[in-house]
N, C-alpha and C positions, 0 to 999 in steps of 0.2 A: 127957730126955737130948739131944734135938735142940737145945734151947735152949743147953745147956752147950757142946755141940760148936760151935755157931755163934759163941758168945763167944770160944772158944779160937781159931778161925780168924780172927776179926776182930782179936784181939789180935796174932796173928802178923803179919798184914798191916800193922798199925800199927807194930809193932816194926821191920819191914823198912824202912818209910818213914822212920823216925826218923834213920837214919844209913847212908850208902852208902860202903863201902870196897871198893876193887878194885885188882887188880894189872894194870899195863899190860903188854900182850903185845908190841906193836911200834908203829912210828910211826903206822900207820893207826888203831890202837886209841887212841893218844894224841890224835890229831886228833879222833876221834869223841867220846871220853869226857871229854876235858879242854877242848880248844879250842872245841868245839861245845856244851858243856854249858850248859843253861839256868840252872844254879845255880853259884855260885863253887866252884872246886875247889882244894884244897890238895894239892900234889904233893910227896911225900916221896921224894927221891932217896937211895937207900941201897944197901948191899951186905951180903951174908951175913957177911963177915969183919969188918965194922965194929962195934966194941963200942958206941960212943955211939949208933949207929943202933938197936941192939937195945933201948936204954933209951928213946930218943925215940919210937919207933913206938907202943908202948902208951899213952904219955902223950898223943900226938896223937889217937889213937883215943878216949881217955876224954874229952878236951876237946871234940872234934868231935861225939861222941855226944850231948852236952848241947845242941847247937845245933838239934835237932829238924828235920833235913833242910834247913836253910838253906845248908849247905855239904857237899861230898863230899870224900873222901880218896882220892887215887890214889897207889899205890906203884910206883916205878920202880926196879928193880934195875939199877944202872949197868953191871954186868958183862954183863947180857943185853940192854941197850938203850944201847950206847955212843953211837950216833948221836944219840939224844934228849938224853943227858947233855951231849954236845959242843955241840949246838945251843943249849942253855940255859946254856952256860959253867960247868958244874958242875965245880969243881976240888977241892973238899973235901967230905967226908961227915961227918954228914948235911947235905944242903942241902934246904931246904924253900922252895918257891915257890908263891905264891898267884896263881891265875888267875881273872879275872872277865871275862865277855863276850869270851872268846877272847884276852885280853891279859894279859901278865905284870904284876901289880900291885905285889907286894912279895916280899921273900925274907929268910930268915935262914940262917946257917950255924952248925952245931954244936949241941950240947945247950943248951937254954934252960930257964929256970925256968917252971913252969906258968903263972904270971900273965903272963909275957911271951908265951907261946904263945897264951894266951887273948886277949890284947890284939891280937896278930897276926891271929887268926881274926876277932875282932870288927870290926877295921878292914876286912877283906876283905868281910864281910857287909854293912856299912853304908856 
């Protein structure tokens, strides 16, 4: 029984490492978790009232979850974080920006096909 329990705990730890997704609380949180991140971060600027955002979110999560921890996903609700959205010139939703080594690398606006999202993520990682 001890051995089985050990394997379960180990699996959970592995699953958590596989994919990190978090909601940004404020500008300080953004600085720490996106700008200072050791791995590339894809930032999904969205709003609760945005229809395409609701479709894009799960697709981003699915694609990023296959990258085995090489990239994280940060979600920024523009209604709660107006200053962050303004700083990165977010004018349309959804807007997705890729950050690497604290710098904005690339972005796309609107709902995209899965292969276009995957290509966006791959370019950010490599």
